[in-house]
C-alpha positions as CSV (number, residue, x, y, z in Angstrom):
1,M,-23.5,5.2,39.0
2,S,-23.0,1.5,38.3
3,A,-19.6,-0.1,38.6
4,A,-18.3,-0.8,35.1
5,H,-15.4,-3.3,35.0
6,V,-14.6,-3.6,31.3
7,P,-15.5,-1.6,28.2
8,D,-18.5,-2.6,26.2
9,R,-17.8,-5.0,23.3
10,F,-18.8,-4.9,19.6
11,R,-18.8,-7.9,17.3
12,L,-17.5,-6.8,14.0
13,S,-18.1,-10.3,12.6
14,P,-18.6,-13.8,14.0
15,D,-14.8,-14.1,14.4
16,L,-13.8,-10.7,15.6
17,E,-15.1,-9.0,18.8
18,I,-13.5,-5.7,19.8
19,S,-13.6,-3.2,22.7
20,R,-15.7,-0.2,22.0
21,L,-12.8,1.9,23.2
22,V,-9.8,1.0,21.0
23,T,-6.3,2.0,22.2
24,G,-4.6,4.0,19.4
25,L,-0.9,4.0,19.0
26,W,-0.4,7.0,16.7
27,Q,1.4,8.8,19.5
28,V,4.2,6.3,19.3
29,G,5.4,8.1,16.2
30,D,5.2,11.4,18.0
31,M,7.1,10.1,21.0
32,E,9.9,8.7,18.7
33,R,10.2,11.7,16.4
34,G,13.4,12.8,18.1
35,G,15.0,9.5,16.8
36,T,15.0,7.5,20.1
37,L,12.8,4.4,19.9
38,L,10.7,3.3,22.8
39,D,11.8,0.1,24.5
40,P,9.5,-2.6,23.0
41,Q,9.5,-4.7,26.2
42,T,8.7,-1.9,28.5
43,S,6.1,-0.5,26.1
44,S,4.4,-3.9,25.7
45,S,4.0,-4.0,29.5
46,V,1.9,-0.9,29.2
47,L,-0.2,-2.5,26.5
48,L,-0.6,-5.5,28.8
49,D,-2.0,-3.2,31.5
50,Y,-4.5,-1.9,29.0
51,A,-5.5,-5.4,27.9
52,R,-6.0,-6.5,31.6
53,A,-8.4,-3.6,32.1
54,G,-10.4,-4.7,29.1
55,F,-9.0,-2.3,26.5
56,D,-7.7,-5.2,24.5
57,S,-8.0,-3.8,20.9
58,F,-5.1,-1.8,19.5
59,D,-4.9,0.4,16.4
60,M,-1.7,1.3,14.6
61,A,-0.1,1.7,11.2
62,D,3.0,0.8,9.3
63,H,4.3,4.4,9.8
64,Y,3.5,4.9,13.5
65,G,7.1,4.6,14.6
66,S,7.7,1.2,16.2
67,A,4.1,0.6,17.1
68,E,3.8,-2.7,15.2
69,I,7.0,-4.0,16.8
70,I,5.8,-3.1,20.3
71,S,2.5,-4.8,19.6
72,G,4.4,-7.8,18.3
73,H,6.0,-8.1,21.7
74,L,2.6,-7.8,23.4
75,L,1.2,-10.7,21.3
76,A,4.3,-12.8,22.0
77,R,3.8,-12.3,25.7
78,V,0.1,-13.1,25.5
79,A,1.0,-16.3,23.6
80,A,3.4,-17.2,26.4
81,G,0.6,-17.0,29.0
82,E,0.8,-13.4,30.4
83,L,-2.9,-12.7,29.9
84,P,-4.6,-15.7,31.4
85,G,-8.3,-16.1,31.2
86,R,-8.7,-13.4,28.5
87,P,-8.9,-13.5,24.7
88,R,-5.9,-12.6,22.6
89,P,-5.9,-8.8,22.0
90,A,-7.2,-7.7,18.6
91,V,-4.7,-5.8,16.6
92,F,-5.5,-3.5,13.7
93,T,-2.9,-2.0,11.5
94,K,-2.8,0.1,8.3
95,W,-1.0,0.0,5.1
96,C,-0.4,3.4,3.7
97,P,1.6,3.1,0.4
98,T,2.7,5.8,-1.9
99,P,0.4,5.8,-5.0
100,G,1.8,3.9,-7.8
101,P,1.3,0.5,-9.6
102,M,-0.2,-1.9,-7.1
103,T,1.1,-5.2,-8.4
104,P,0.6,-8.4,-6.5
105,Q,4.2,-8.3,-5.4
106,V,4.0,-4.8,-4.0
107,V,0.8,-5.5,-2.1
108,R,2.1,-8.8,-0.7
109,A,5.3,-7.1,0.5
110,G,3.4,-4.4,2.3
111,V,1.3,-7.0,4.2
112,E,4.2,-9.3,4.9
113,R,6.2,-6.5,6.5
114,S,3.4,-5.9,9.0
115,L,3.0,-9.7,9.6
116,H,6.7,-9.9,10.4
117,R,6.7,-7.0,12.7
118,L,3.6,-8.2,14.6
119,G,4.9,-11.8,14.6
120,V,1.5,-13.2,13.5
121,D,0.3,-15.4,10.6
122,C,-2.9,-13.3,10.1
123,I,-3.7,-9.7,10.7
124,D,-7.1,-9.2,12.4
125,L,-8.0,-6.0,10.5
126,L,-5.8,-4.6,7.7
127,Q,-6.9,-1.0,6.9
128,F,-5.9,0.6,3.6
129,H,-5.1,4.3,3.2
130,W,-4.8,5.9,-0.2
131,W,-3.5,9.4,-0.6
132,S,-4.9,10.5,-4.0
133,F,-7.9,9.0,-5.7
134,Q,-6.7,10.5,-9.0
135,H,-4.4,7.5,-9.1
136,P,-6.8,4.6,-9.8
137,S,-4.5,1.9,-8.5
138,Y,-6.3,1.9,-5.1
139,L,-8.7,-0.5,-6.7
140,D,-6.0,-2.8,-7.8
141,A,-4.6,-2.7,-4.2
142,M,-7.9,-3.6,-2.7
143,K,-8.4,-6.5,-5.1
144,Q,-5.0,-7.9,-4.2
145,L,-5.7,-7.4,-0.5
146,A,-8.9,-9.4,-1.0
147,V,-6.8,-12.2,-2.5
148,L,-4.5,-12.2,0.6
149,R,-7.6,-12.3,2.8
150,G,-8.6,-15.4,0.9
151,E,-5.2,-16.9,1.6
152,G,-5.7,-16.3,5.3
153,L,-3.1,-13.6,5.8
154,I,-5.8,-11.0,6.6
155,R,-9.0,-11.7,8.6
156,H,-10.9,-8.5,7.6
157,L,-10.3,-5.6,5.3
158,G,-10.9,-2.0,6.3
159,V,-10.1,1.4,4.9
160,T,-9.1,4.6,6.5
161,N,-10.1,8.2,5.5
162,F,-12.2,7.1,2.5
163,D,-14.9,9.5,1.6
164,T,-18.4,8.2,0.9
165,A,-18.1,8.3,-2.9
166,H,-15.0,6.1,-3.0
167,L,-16.3,3.8,-0.3
168,R,-19.2,3.4,-2.7
169,V,-16.8,2.5,-5.5
170,L,-15.3,-0.3,-3.5
171,A,-18.7,-1.7,-2.3
172,R,-20.3,-1.5,-5.8
173,H,-17.2,-3.2,-7.3
174,G,-17.8,-6.1,-5.0
175,I,-15.0,-5.6,-2.5
176,Q,-16.1,-6.4,1.0
177,V,-15.0,-3.8,3.5
178,A,-15.6,-4.2,7.3
179,T,-14.7,-0.8,8.5
180,N,-13.8,2.8,7.6
181,Q,-11.7,4.7,10.1
182,V,-12.5,8.3,10.0
183,C,-12.4,11.4,12.2
184,F,-15.6,11.9,14.1
185,S,-16.2,14.2,17.1
186,L,-18.1,17.2,18.3
187,L,-15.5,19.2,16.3
188,D,-15.9,17.1,13.2
189,R,-19.5,15.9,12.5
190,R,-19.1,15.0,8.8
191,A,-19.4,11.3,9.5
192,A,-22.9,11.6,10.9
193,G,-24.4,12.4,7.5
194,Q,-24.1,10.5,4.2
195,M,-21.2,8.4,5.5
196,S,-23.2,6.9,8.3
197,A,-26.2,6.3,6.1
198,F,-24.1,4.5,3.5
199,C,-22.3,2.4,6.1
200,L,-25.5,1.3,7.7
201,E,-26.9,0.3,4.3
202,H,-23.9,-1.7,3.3
203,G,-22.8,-3.3,6.6
204,V,-19.7,-1.2,7.1
205,R,-18.8,0.1,10.5
206,L,-17.0,3.3,11.5
207,L,-13.9,3.3,13.7
208,A,-13.9,6.9,15.0
209,Y,-10.7,8.8,15.8
210,G,-10.1,12.3,17.0
211,T,-13.1,11.9,19.4
212,L,-11.4,14.0,22.0
213,G,-9.7,16.4,19.6
214,G,-6.2,15.3,20.6
215,G,-7.0,16.1,24.2
216,L,-8.5,19.6,23.6
217,I,-11.9,18.2,24.4
218,S,-11.3,17.9,28.1
219,E,-12.0,19.8,31.3
220,R,-8.3,20.8,31.4
221,W,-9.0,23.4,28.7
222,L,-12.3,24.7,30.0
223,G,-12.0,28.4,30.8
224,L,-8.4,28.7,29.7
225,P,-7.3,31.4,27.2
226,E,-6.3,30.4,23.8
227,P,-2.8,28.9,23.7
228,A,-0.1,30.6,21.6
229,P,1.1,28.5,18.6
230,G,4.4,27.6,20.4
231,E,2.5,26.4,23.5
232,I,1.1,23.4,21.7
233,G,3.8,20.8,21.3
234,D,2.5,17.4,20.4
235,W,1.2,16.4,16.9
236,S,-2.4,15.6,18.1
237,K,-3.1,19.0,19.6
238,M,-1.4,20.8,16.7
239,K,-3.7,19.0,14.3
240,Y,-7.0,19.4,16.2
241,K,-6.3,23.1,17.0
242,R,-6.7,23.5,13.2
243,F,-10.2,21.9,13.6
244,V,-11.1,24.3,16.4
245,D,-10.1,27.2,14.2
246,A,-12.1,25.9,11.3
247,I,-15.4,25.5,13.2
248,G,-15.3,28.9,14.8
249,G,-12.2,29.3,17.0
250,W,-11.4,29.1,20.6
251,S,-14.8,30.6,21.7
252,A,-16.6,27.8,19.8
253,L,-14.5,25.2,21.7
254,Q,-15.3,26.9,25.0
255,G,-19.0,26.7,24.2
256,I,-18.7,23.0,23.6
257,L,-16.7,22.4,26.7
258,G,-19.1,24.3,28.8
259,A,-22.0,22.2,27.5
260,L,-20.1,19.0,28.1
261,A,-19.2,20.1,31.7
262,G,-22.9,20.7,32.5
263,I,-23.9,17.3,31.2
264,A,-21.0,15.6,32.9
265,L,-22.1,17.1,36.2
266,R,-25.6,15.7,35.8
267,H,-24.2,12.2,35.3
268,G,-21.2,12.2,37.6
269,V,-18.7,11.6,34.8
270,S,-16.1,13.7,33.0
271,P,-16.6,16.0,30.0
272,S,-14.4,13.7,28.0
273,N,-16.7,10.8,28.8
274,V,-19.7,12.8,27.5
275,A,-17.9,13.6,24.2
276,T,-16.9,10.0,23.7
277,R,-20.4,8.8,24.5
278,W,-21.9,11.2,22.0
279,V,-19.9,9.5,19.2
280,L,-20.5,6.0,20.4
281,E,-24.2,6.4,20.4
282,H,-24.2,7.0,16.6
283,P,-25.5,3.7,15.2
284,A,-22.8,3.3,12.5
285,V,-19.9,3.6,15.0
286,A,-18.4,0.3,16.2
287,A,-15.8,1.9,18.4
288,T,-13.8,5.1,19.2
289,I,-10.1,5.2,19.2
290,V,-8.5,6.8,22.2
291,G,-4.8,7.7,21.8
292,A,-2.2,6.6,24.4
293,R,1.2,8.1,25.2
294,L,2.8,4.9,26.5
295,G,4.5,5.3,29.8
296,E,3.6,9.0,30.2
297,R,0.0,9.1,31.1
298,E,-3.1,7.0,30.9
299,H,-6.8,7.5,31.5
300,R,-8.2,4.0,31.7
301,A,-10.2,4.4,34.9
302,D,-11.9,7.5,33.6
303,N,-12.5,6.0,30.2
304,L,-14.3,3.0,31.8
305,R,-17.0,5.5,33.0
306,V,-18.1,6.0,29.4
307,F,-20.2,2.9,29.8
308,D,-21.9,3.9,33.1
309,F,-24.4,6.3,31.5
310,A,-26.3,7.2,28.3
311,L,-27.2,10.6,26.9
312,D,-30.9,11.6,27.2
313,D,-32.9,14.0,25.1
314,E,-32.0,16.9,27.5
315,D,-28.3,16.2,27.0
316,C,-28.6,16.1,23.3
317,E,-30.5,19.4,23.2
318,V,-27.8,21.1,25.3
319,L,-25.1,19.9,22.9
320,D,-27.2,20.9,19.8
321,R,-27.5,24.4,21.2
322,A,-23.7,24.6,21.8
323,L,-23.1,23.4,18.2
324,E,-25.4,26.0,16.7
325,G,-22.6,28.5,17.0
326,T,-20.1,26.4,15.1
327,R,-19.4,25.8,11.5
328,M,-19.5,22.4,9.9
329,L,-16.2,21.3,8.4
330,P,-16.4,21.3,4.6
331,G,-16.6,18.2,2.4
332,D,-16.6,14.6,3.4
333,C,-14.6,12.4,5.6
334,G,-10.9,12.2,4.7
335,D,-11.0,15.4,2.6
336,E,-8.7,17.1,5.1
337,Y,-5.8,14.9,3.7
338,R,-6.5,15.6,0.0
339,R,-7.8,19.2,-0.4
340,P,-7.9,22.5,1.4
341,P,-8.3,23.2,4.2
342,F,-5.7,20.7,5.1
343,L,-6.5,19.9,8.7
344,T,-3.5,17.8,9.5
345,A,-0.6,17.9,12.0
346,S,1.7,19.1,9.2
347,G,-0.7,21.6,7.8
348,D,-0.9,22.2,4.1
349,L,-0.2,18.9,2.3
350,S,-0.2,20.4,-1.2
351,H,3.6,19.9,-1.8
352,H,3.3,16.3,-0.4
353,L,0.5,15.4,-2.8
354,E,2.1,17.1,-5.8
355,S,5.3,15.2,-5.2
356,M,3.6,11.9,-5.5
357,P,3.8,9.9,-8.8
358,K,1.1,10.9,-11.3
359,A,-1.3,8.3,-12.7
360,Y,-0.5,9.4,-16.2
361,V,2.4,11.1,-18.0
362,A,2.2,13.6,-20.8
363,T,4.3,13.0,-24.0
364,P,5.1,15.6,-26.6
365,W,3.2,15.5,-29.9
366,D,5.9,14.8,-32.5
367,G,6.7,17.9,-34.5
368,H,4.8,20.3,-32.3
369,S,6.4,22.2,-29.4
370,D,3.1,23.3,-27.9
371,R,1.2,20.0,-28.2
372,W,1.1,17.2,-25.6
373,R,-1.0,14.1,-25.1
374,V,-1.9,11.5,-22.4
375,S,-2.7,7.8,-22.7
376,S,-4.4,6.0,-19.9
377,G,-3.6,2.4,-21.1
378,S,-7.1,1.6,-22.3
379,R,-7.1,-1.0,-25.0
380,W,-9.3,1.2,-27.2
381,E,-6.8,4.1,-27.5
382,P,-4.4,2.4,-29.9
383,I,-7.2,0.6,-31.7
384,C,-9.2,3.7,-32.4
385,G,-6.2,6.0,-32.6
386,Y,-7.0,8.6,-30.0
387,S,-5.6,10.0,-26.8
388,R,-7.2,10.2,-23.3
389,A,-6.4,13.9,-23.3
390,V,-4.5,16.5,-25.4
391,R,-3.1,19.9,-24.8
392,V,-2.6,22.5,-27.5
393,G,-1.2,25.7,-26.1
394,H,-3.3,26.3,-22.9
395,R,-6.3,24.4,-24.2
396,V,-6.8,20.9,-22.7
397,I,-9.4,18.5,-24.1
398,V,-10.2,15.3,-22.4
399,S,-11.8,12.6,-24.5
400,G,-15.0,10.8,-23.5
401,T,-14.0,8.9,-20.4
402,T,-15.6,5.7,-19.0
403,A,-15.1,3.8,-15.8
404,T,-12.4,1.6,-17.2
405,N,-9.6,0.3,-14.9
406,G,-6.4,-0.7,-16.6
407,V,-6.9,-2.3,-20.0
408,N,-10.5,-3.5,-20.0
409,E,-12.0,-3.8,-16.5
410,V,-15.4,-2.1,-16.0
411,V,-15.6,-0.5,-12.6
412,C,-18.9,-0.6,-10.6
413,P,-21.0,-2.4,-13.2
414,G,-24.6,-1.4,-12.7
415,D,-23.9,1.7,-10.6
416,A,-23.8,5.0,-12.5
417,A,-22.8,7.1,-9.5
418,G,-19.8,4.8,-8.7
419,Q,-18.8,4.9,-12.4
420,A,-19.1,8.7,-12.4
421,T,-16.7,9.0,-9.4
422,F,-14.1,6.8,-11.1
423,V,-14.5,8.7,-14.4
424,L,-14.0,12.1,-12.8
425,D,-10.9,10.9,-11.0
426,K,-9.5,9.8,-14.3
427,I,-10.3,13.1,-15.9
428,A,-8.6,14.9,-12.9
429,A,-5.6,12.7,-13.4
430,S,-5.5,13.4,-17.1
431,L,-5.7,17.1,-16.5
432,A,-2.9,16.9,-13.8
433,A,-0.6,15.3,-16.3
434,L,-1.1,18.2,-18.7
435,G,-0.6,21.0,-16.1
436,A,-4.3,21.6,-15.4
437,G,-6.7,20.8,-12.6
438,L,-10.4,20.6,-12.0
439,D,-10.5,24.3,-11.2
440,D,-9.4,25.0,-14.8
441,V,-12.3,23.1,-16.3
442,V,-14.6,25.3,-18.4
443,S,-16.9,22.7,-20.0
444,T,-18.2,19.2,-19.3
445,R,-20.4,16.9,-21.3
446,V,-22.2,13.9,-19.6
447,Y,-23.7,11.0,-21.5
448,L,-26.1,8.7,-19.6
449,R,-27.5,5.4,-20.8
450,N,-30.5,5.9,-18.5
451,A,-32.0,9.3,-17.7
452,A,-33.1,7.8,-14.3
453,D,-29.4,8.1,-13.2
454,C,-29.5,11.9,-13.8
455,E,-29.7,12.9,-10.2
456,A,-27.2,10.4,-8.8
457,V,-24.6,11.3,-11.5
458,S,-25.3,15.0,-11.1
459,Q,-24.6,14.9,-7.4
460,V,-21.2,13.3,-8.1
461,H,-20.5,16.0,-10.7
462,G,-21.5,18.6,-8.1
463,R,-19.0,17.3,-5.6
464,Y,-16.2,17.8,-8.1
465,F,-17.3,21.0,-9.7
466,G,-19.7,22.7,-7.2
467,E,-17.3,25.6,-6.8
468,V,-16.0,25.7,-10.4
469,R,-19.4,25.7,-12.2
470,P,-18.2,24.9,-15.7
471,A,-20.6,25.0,-18.7
472,N,-22.3,21.6,-18.8
473,V,-24.4,19.4,-21.1
474,L,-26.1,16.2,-19.8
475,V,-28.0,14.0,-22.2
476,E,-29.5,10.5,-22.4
477,V,-28.1,8.5,-25.3
478,G,-29.5,5.4,-27.0
479,R,-26.9,3.3,-25.4
480,L,-23.2,3.2,-24.4
481,I,-20.8,0.4,-25.5
482,G,-20.5,-2.5,-23.1
483,D,-21.5,-2.2,-19.4
484,Y,-20.9,1.5,-19.1
485,L,-23.7,3.7,-17.7
486,V,-22.0,7.1,-18.0
487,E,-19.4,8.7,-20.2
488,I,-17.9,12.2,-19.5
489,E,-15.7,14.5,-21.5
490,A,-14.2,17.8,-20.4
491,E,-12.3,20.9,-21.6
492,A,-10.1,23.1,-19.6
493,V,-7.8,26.1,-19.9
494,A,-4.5,25.3,-18.3
495,T,-2.8,27.9,-16.1
496,G,0.5,26.0,-15.5
497,P,3.1,24.3,-17.6
498,V,3.1,20.6,-18.4
499,P,4.8,18.9,-15.4
500,P,8.0,17.0,-16.2
501,A,7.9,13.2,-16.2
502,A,8.9,11.7,-12.8
């Protein structure tokens, strides 16, 4: 085995090179959840040790406890000369706002908070997370972040936990995205499909987290009985135990660990090295993110061995056989945060999502106790005298809906699939305001400008309604007004009451 001295590098752009093993600081929040903050000077010394070993790229978020502050101390010490002969560490952070109006002031305040904590004039990579695509303001946020990038406050824009459809909306709307941070491991292989294909086509790279399943993908767990719920204490293992259960349970994990152990023995490395290498060898992946519990334990020496070998055909066949007995996780990347099964440390996020501000608010229809309506703010609604959606009793009717953002912005001009995604998000938001959901839809009607877009739009429709199977009509029309390629209307039977205004 060759002697590796530093991790391999990946050039995200001409002005940003990163380690292919990024040090993740999510665990800072877990370590501080009792209320006692980590000492930033002591913790930044740990980060310096990582940087000296070549692990000089760090990933965090605005809600990972004091991770940004600790990283700010690191950067200050590097600026003072404590990392001679090496480039300044690359620092990635995330902005994870609550859905709501994304005005220029709101977006700037979020970015400036991270700039202040990090003590820098420019963030290397600002990654944006959005909880619910039913609220269309994510597009406004990304446009404002692009403005701040133009001002020099952000070097590159990324997103986190975006599915392929909404990554497509951003790309087709002209917003340049460098990275998408998603879960990717032998437990969760969703990113290897359409997500990777889209990223390779559009110059987006994946930053993969969860590669070691929160520590469950290691030789430490090989051959052990399944732990009782109370025996798993940290957030990471709580989260990824849910993944294990979803793909087939503890026996499925043991099959994967056994395969990894055999491959590791062949190459003289650890099973964790093999699991990480498997993800790194996917062409859309720029780097994997390996979590660190600062001051408690570190695996830098072992992690360096990831770059001492490559998987061959025999290795891949062994892993493929182990994976044959597992189930693929449903849906696309990021779905675990937005729909069942909620594979998160906190479990079911339904209440969390339902408590967030709605995109639209229902108002009573004057003189009718059982009639409500919703407006989306389109300039055509008051001109033409119609509502985005109305509810009479339990019946909910959604007007023909186009990919219009705000008053008059056409989303994804020239891309019918991107428009269909935005349209169905608006329909879902309209239904939610009236006490209904996509599961309550009984009929949809789809109007296309060009019949050649039938398959692409139908695939989008299937992602939203594949389990619901409403009655459907799809027709090509002579033309749609303006730059719209698709218009969709829907009807539902509500099972719940109209939610109160926030």
